[in-house]
Structure formats: C-alpha cells, structure tokens
C-alpha positions as CSV (number, residue, x, y, z in Angstrom):
1,M,93.6,185.8,89.4
2,T,92.3,183.4,91.7
3,G,96.3,181.4,92.0
4,L,97.4,185.3,93.2
5,S,94.6,185.3,95.8
6,I,95.8,182.0,96.8
7,T,99.7,182.9,97.1
8,R,98.4,186.0,98.8
9,G,96.9,183.8,101.7
10,L,99.8,181.8,102.2
11,A,101.9,184.9,102.2
12,R,100.1,186.3,104.9
13,V,99.9,182.8,106.7
14,L,104.0,182.7,106.4
15,G,104.6,185.8,108.9
16,G,102.4,188.5,107.5
17,G,104.0,188.8,103.8
18,D,102.1,189.6,100.8
19,C,102.1,188.9,97.0
20,W,100.9,190.9,94.1
21,A,101.5,191.7,90.7
22,E,102.6,194.7,88.2
23,S,102.0,194.5,84.4
24,A,102.8,196.3,81.5
25,E,101.2,196.0,77.8
26,G,103.2,194.2,75.6
27,Q,106.1,193.2,78.4
28,G,104.3,190.6,80.4
29,S,103.5,190.9,84.3
30,T,106.0,190.4,87.4
31,F,105.0,188.7,90.4
32,Y,106.3,189.7,94.0
33,L,106.3,187.2,96.8
34,M,107.3,188.7,99.8
35,F,107.1,187.2,103.5
36,K,109.6,187.3,106.6
37,V,111.9,184.2,107.2
38,T,114.4,183.7,110.0
39,R,118.2,182.3,109.4
40,E,117.9,180.1,112.2
41,A,115.6,177.1,112.6
42,P,113.6,177.9,115.8
43,A,110.9,175.7,117.4
44,P,107.9,176.2,116.4
45,T,106.0,179.4,117.4
46,I,103.6,178.3,120.2
47,L,100.5,180.9,121.0
48,R,101.1,182.7,124.1
49,E,97.8,183.0,125.6
50,P,96.8,182.2,129.2
51,R,97.1,178.7,130.0
52,F,94.7,176.7,131.4
53,Q,93.9,175.8,134.8
54,P,96.0,173.5,136.5
55,G,94.3,169.8,136.6
56,P,94.3,166.5,134.5
57,A,95.1,167.0,130.8
58,R,92.2,166.5,128.5
59,K,92.6,163.9,125.7
60,A,93.0,163.9,122.0
61,V,93.7,161.4,119.6
62,V,95.4,162.6,116.6
63,F,94.9,160.2,113.1
64,A,97.6,161.6,111.2
65,P,100.8,160.8,109.7
66,D,104.2,160.6,111.4
67,T,105.3,164.4,109.7
68,E,106.7,167.7,111.0
69,T,103.1,169.2,110.7
70,T,101.5,166.4,113.1
71,A,104.6,167.1,115.2
72,V,103.7,170.9,115.5
73,L,100.1,170.1,116.2
74,I,100.9,168.1,119.1
75,R,103.6,170.0,120.8
76,N,101.0,173.0,120.4
77,L,98.4,170.4,122.1
78,Q,100.2,170.1,124.8
79,Q,100.9,173.8,125.8
80,F,97.3,173.9,125.5
81,N,96.7,171.2,128.4
82,V,95.6,168.8,125.7
83,E,97.3,165.3,126.0
84,P,97.8,163.9,122.4
85,T,98.3,160.3,121.0
86,R,98.9,159.6,117.5
87,D,97.1,156.8,115.5
88,S,98.2,156.2,112.1
89,R,94.9,154.4,111.0
90,L,93.4,155.8,108.0
91,Q,89.6,155.3,109.4
92,L,88.0,154.5,112.7
93,D,86.6,150.8,113.0
94,E,84.8,151.6,116.6
95,L,84.2,153.7,118.9
96,L,87.1,154.8,121.1
97,D,86.5,153.9,124.8
98,P,87.0,155.8,126.7
99,P,85.8,158.8,124.3
100,P,88.8,161.4,124.1
101,H,87.9,165.1,124.4
102,F,89.0,165.5,120.7
103,V,89.5,163.7,118.1
104,F,91.9,165.4,115.1
105,I,91.8,163.9,111.8
106,D,94.5,164.9,108.9
107,I,92.5,165.2,105.3
108,D,95.2,165.0,102.6
109,K,93.1,165.0,99.6
110,V,89.6,165.9,100.4
111,E,88.1,163.7,97.4
112,E,89.7,160.3,98.9
113,F,88.4,161.4,102.2
114,R,85.1,161.7,101.3
115,D,84.1,157.7,101.6
116,R,86.2,157.6,105.2
117,L,84.3,160.6,106.7
118,S,81.6,158.2,107.9
119,S,83.8,155.9,110.2
120,F,84.4,158.8,112.3
121,S,80.9,160.7,112.3
122,K,79.8,158.4,115.1
123,Q,82.5,159.3,117.3
124,G,81.5,162.9,117.1
125,E,78.5,161.9,119.1
126,F,80.9,161.7,122.0
127,S,84.2,163.6,121.2
128,K,84.9,167.1,119.2
129,L,85.9,166.2,115.7
130,V,88.4,168.8,114.0
131,Y,89.8,168.1,110.7
132,L,93.2,168.9,109.4
133,V,92.9,170.3,105.8
134,A,95.5,172.4,103.6
135,L,95.0,176.1,103.4
136,T,93.8,175.7,99.5
137,E,91.4,173.2,100.3
138,V,89.4,174.8,102.8
139,S,86.6,175.4,100.7
140,S,86.2,172.4,99.1
141,A,86.3,170.4,102.1
142,M,83.3,172.5,103.2
143,D,81.5,172.3,99.9
144,T,82.1,168.5,99.1
145,L,82.2,167.2,103.0
146,G,80.0,169.7,104.4
147,L,82.4,170.7,107.4
148,T,82.2,173.6,109.0
149,H,85.1,176.6,109.8
150,D,85.1,175.9,113.2
151,S,85.4,172.3,113.0
152,I,88.8,172.9,110.6
153,V,92.4,173.6,111.5
154,T,94.5,174.6,108.1
155,K,97.8,173.2,107.5
156,P,100.5,174.6,108.2
157,I,99.2,174.3,111.3
158,N,97.1,177.7,112.4
159,V,98.0,178.2,116.0
160,R,95.1,180.9,116.7
161,A,92.5,178.3,115.1
162,L,93.7,175.6,117.1
163,Y,93.6,177.0,120.4
164,E,90.0,178.5,119.6
165,V,88.9,175.1,119.0
166,T,90.6,173.4,122.0
167,K,89.9,176.4,124.9
168,H,86.2,175.6,126.0
169,L,85.8,171.9,126.3
170,T,86.2,170.6,129.2
171,E,84.6,167.3,129.4
172,T,83.7,164.9,127.1
173,K,79.8,163.8,125.7
174,K,78.0,161.1,127.7
175,R,77.5,158.2,125.6
176,I,73.7,159.2,125.2
177,P,72.1,158.9,121.5
178,K,71.5,162.4,119.9
179,K,67.4,162.9,119.7
180,S,68.4,165.1,116.7
181,G,70.5,165.6,113.9
182,N,72.2,169.0,115.5
183,T,75.9,168.7,114.9
184,G,77.1,171.3,117.9
185,S,78.7,173.7,115.1
186,G,77.2,176.5,116.4
187,L,75.6,177.5,113.1
188,D,72.1,178.6,113.2
189,K,70.0,179.5,110.1
190,T,67.3,181.3,111.9
191,Y,69.9,184.4,113.0
192,G,69.1,186.1,109.6
193,K,65.4,186.2,111.0
194,K,66.0,186.9,114.6
195,Y,68.7,189.3,114.2
196,P,67.9,190.7,110.4
197,L,71.3,192.7,109.2
198,K,72.1,194.4,106.0
199,I,75.6,193.3,106.0
200,L,78.8,194.4,103.8
201,Y,81.7,192.3,103.8
202,V,85.1,193.6,102.5
203,D,88.2,191.7,101.7
204,D,90.6,191.7,98.6
205,S,91.0,187.7,98.3
206,S,87.9,186.2,96.7
207,V,88.8,183.0,98.2
208,N,88.3,184.8,101.7
209,V,85.1,186.3,100.3
210,M,83.5,183.4,99.0
211,V,84.5,181.3,102.4
212,G,82.8,184.2,104.2
213,R,79.6,184.6,102.2
214,K,79.1,180.8,102.4
215,L,79.6,181.1,106.5
216,L,77.1,184.1,106.7
217,S,74.4,182.0,104.4
218,R,74.5,179.1,106.5
219,F,73.2,181.8,109.9
220,G,70.3,182.4,107.3
221,Y,72.0,185.9,105.8
222,N,72.1,185.3,101.9
223,D,72.2,188.9,100.5
224,I,75.8,189.9,101.5
225,Q,77.0,192.8,99.8
226,V,80.7,193.1,98.9
227,C,83.7,195.2,98.2
228,Y,87.3,194.2,97.4
229,D,89.4,197.5,98.3
230,G,88.6,200.1,101.3
231,L,87.8,202.6,98.6
232,Q,85.1,200.6,97.4
233,A,84.0,200.0,100.8
234,V,83.7,203.7,101.3
235,S,81.4,204.3,98.3
236,A,79.2,201.6,99.2
237,A,78.8,202.6,102.7
238,E,77.7,206.3,101.3
239,K,75.3,204.4,99.2
240,V,73.7,201.7,101.0
241,A,72.6,202.1,105.4
242,Y,74.4,198.9,106.3
243,D,74.1,197.8,110.0
244,L,77.5,195.4,109.9
245,I,80.4,195.9,107.9
246,I,83.0,193.0,108.4
247,M,86.5,194.6,107.2
248,D,89.5,193.4,106.2
249,L,92.8,195.5,107.6
250,Q,95.7,194.5,104.9
251,M,93.7,195.6,101.1
252,P,95.2,197.3,98.2
253,I,94.4,201.3,97.1
254,A,93.0,201.8,100.9
255,D,93.3,199.6,103.7
256,G,90.7,199.0,106.6
257,Y,91.9,201.5,108.8
258,T,91.6,204.1,106.6
259,A,88.5,203.0,105.1
260,T,86.8,202.5,108.4
261,S,87.9,206.3,109.3
262,M,86.4,207.5,106.3
263,I,82.9,205.8,106.6
264,L,82.8,207.1,110.2
265,A,83.8,210.4,109.3
266,S,81.2,210.7,106.3
267,D,77.6,212.5,106.8
268,Q,76.6,210.2,104.1
269,T,76.8,207.2,105.9
270,G,73.9,206.8,107.7
271,H,72.9,207.7,111.4
272,P,73.5,205.6,113.4
273,P,76.7,204.9,111.3
274,P,77.6,201.0,110.7
275,T,79.0,198.7,113.0
276,I,82.5,198.0,111.7
277,V,84.3,194.9,112.7
278,A,88.1,194.3,112.0
279,L,88.9,190.8,110.2
280,T,92.5,190.1,110.9
281,A,94.9,187.6,110.9
282,N,96.7,189.3,113.6
283,A,94.9,190.3,117.0
284,D,97.9,191.3,119.0
285,E,97.7,194.4,121.0
286,N,99.3,196.9,119.0
287,T,96.8,195.8,116.4
288,R,93.8,196.2,118.4
289,N,95.1,199.5,119.7
290,R,95.2,200.8,116.3
291,C,91.3,199.4,115.5
292,I,90.1,201.2,118.5
293,S,91.8,204.4,117.4
294,S,90.3,204.2,113.7
295,G,86.8,203.4,115.2
296,F,86.6,199.6,114.5
297,S,83.8,198.0,117.0
298,G,85.1,194.4,117.0
299,F,87.6,191.9,115.9
300,L,87.0,188.6,114.0
301,S,89.9,186.4,113.4
302,K,90.8,184.8,110.3
303,P,89.8,181.9,109.9
304,L,86.5,182.9,111.0
305,V,85.4,181.2,114.5
306,I,81.7,180.4,114.2
307,S,81.1,181.2,117.8
308,T,82.9,184.6,117.6
309,L,80.8,185.4,114.5
310,A,77.7,184.3,116.1
311,E,78.1,186.7,119.0
312,T,79.1,189.5,116.6
313,L,76.1,189.0,114.8
314,R,73.7,188.8,117.9
315,T,75.6,191.6,119.8
316,T,75.1,194.0,116.9
317,Y,71.6,193.7,116.2
318,E,71.1,194.1,119.7
319,A,73.1,197.1,120.0
320,R,71.4,198.7,117.1
321,Y,67.6,197.8,118.0
322,P,67.5,197.6,121.7
323,E,63.7,197.6,121.3
324,E,62.1,194.2,120.3
325,G,60.7,194.5,116.2
326,S,62.3,198.2,116.0
327,A,64.2,196.5,112.9
328,P,63.2,198.0,109.5
329,G,61.3,195.3,108.0
330,D,63.9,195.6,104.7
331,H,67.0,194.5,106.7
332,S,66.7,190.9,106.2
333,G,69.7,189.2,105.3
C-alpha cells in the first residue's frame, strides 16, 4: 500500500484532497483520487505571511534548470525579500564570492546527485544550502545523501517549507573555516537524554511515519511508538502514559480532532494527560481554532521543520518536568 500512501500525500499537497481504495472479494479494487482544481490557470499561490522588514534583499543563487517549478520558486523567493539569480550549472566549481545568503540546488535524481554533493558542501560554510527534492524522493535523499528535513523544500514547491527555511537568515557566514563538523542543522542527539520523553507518533501515511521516526531518532529518541488511525491512538494512550503524542489531523476511522478529545476525556490516559501536538499541512486560523477547542497543545507543520520540532520537544519536557531530575528514569526515548 506504499503507492496508495504516496498518492494520498500528493493529493493532500494538491489542495487538501485525498486518496482511498474500496475492495470487494472476487471483484477487485476501486481507487479514488480527489483533489481541488480551478478552471483558470492562476498565478502560483503566494503564502500570505507578514512581509520582512524593508531593507536590502537577501541574496540567493538557484542551481536549477529553466522550468515552471524553478519559476514558482523564484517568484515566491521575491515575495520573501530574497533576490534570486538562476544558475544552470550542474555543479559548483569554485566558491561563490561574495557568498549569497542561500544556495538552492535542484536534485533531479537522488542517486545521480551523490557525486555532485561534494562540489556544493564547501559553500555550506558560508551560505545556507537548500535542496529541491521531489516529494516521493525525500526519504531517499535523507538516507542516501544525509540531508535533513529543514534543508529540503519539496517539489512541487511547498511554499510553507520555503518560507520556513528563508525567514530567519539575515546575514551570511564569515569566511572562517569551521572548527567542528557541526552542519548547523539544529539536530541534537543529546535531546533524548536531556529531555527524555515517551512519544507516540500517529499518522495514517507509512511514508510520513518513516520520515518522522527517522527525524526523531536523530534527536536521540529511538523508542517511538506508532499508530495509524485515531482509535488506535486512543487505545494506545489508555495503556501507556505517553508524555507527547504527535497527532495527524486527517485520518480514517477517527481523525485527529476526535482522537484528541477522546484521549483527554478518558480517565485511563494518565495524570497529567499527554501533551498532544497537531501535525498538519494546513495551519490556517480556522484549523488552529478547531485544534485549540479539541485540546491540542501546539502545532507542527508538514513537512516537519527541525527548529520547531526541537522547540516542541524541549518545551514539552520542561512543562511536564519543571523540577530538574523529576522525570521517571524509564522515560528515555
């Protein structure tokens, strides 16, 4: 069912749609694909976020072919006060001088890019590297190339992820060689020991679950429990005293809103009850208000942003265990 999970993910990217199958023994299966489209061909949607403060635009070099995807990327970068320049080269022969704030690198095929990766790595000491990866190849890019989620923007262009990777950087790094191997990704494997938490990850997409577990493992949380629908999550929460539940909103049988309300209302889910954080690709005001009314404590966007995930892990631990050393010894990830 991996293909169905991938197709569902694509449908949700294309305007909040969905994909499912109905089967009848001896007759076969019928697959349904639903997503929203418009009759017109409007300009690509621009994320309506607060604009950056007026001032000189930050610089970016985009290593990508002249395609519609690249055009969408460039238009959105301009909205985020980033001045992009496209470069069609397949690799970087020498350092860019002066260094831009961002270097965007299109990865057409993950396996073929492996040999080119080293030509860009040195530039990463002075510019933030962002990789453009097809939605279906994100896991492969993380495994094969060692990329992290906060250095990836998926194709078709995920405007929310693009905004997240560009919103903080205001100056380039000085040309001083690094003294350590720190990539600046924000990943810290000591989190599992500093902020030990019992975590349940709930998502009906096996691909999303795989990516989420891998990312949490890079924070030092290796014993992540998983459920694939809301009712499974309720049952699991009544058996184990979880500290943190990361809950997808759109799931079969029982969605995230319903499951969260049931968990918090149950007298079998521990005292205090678990901290439940919504996992959603659509964090608009209506969604946030509904999450708050259902009892969610916070939000994580899809795809996961490392800095936001790190903050969620730390603040959850500090809120549940305000006194140092008060966490039970068996709560290590």
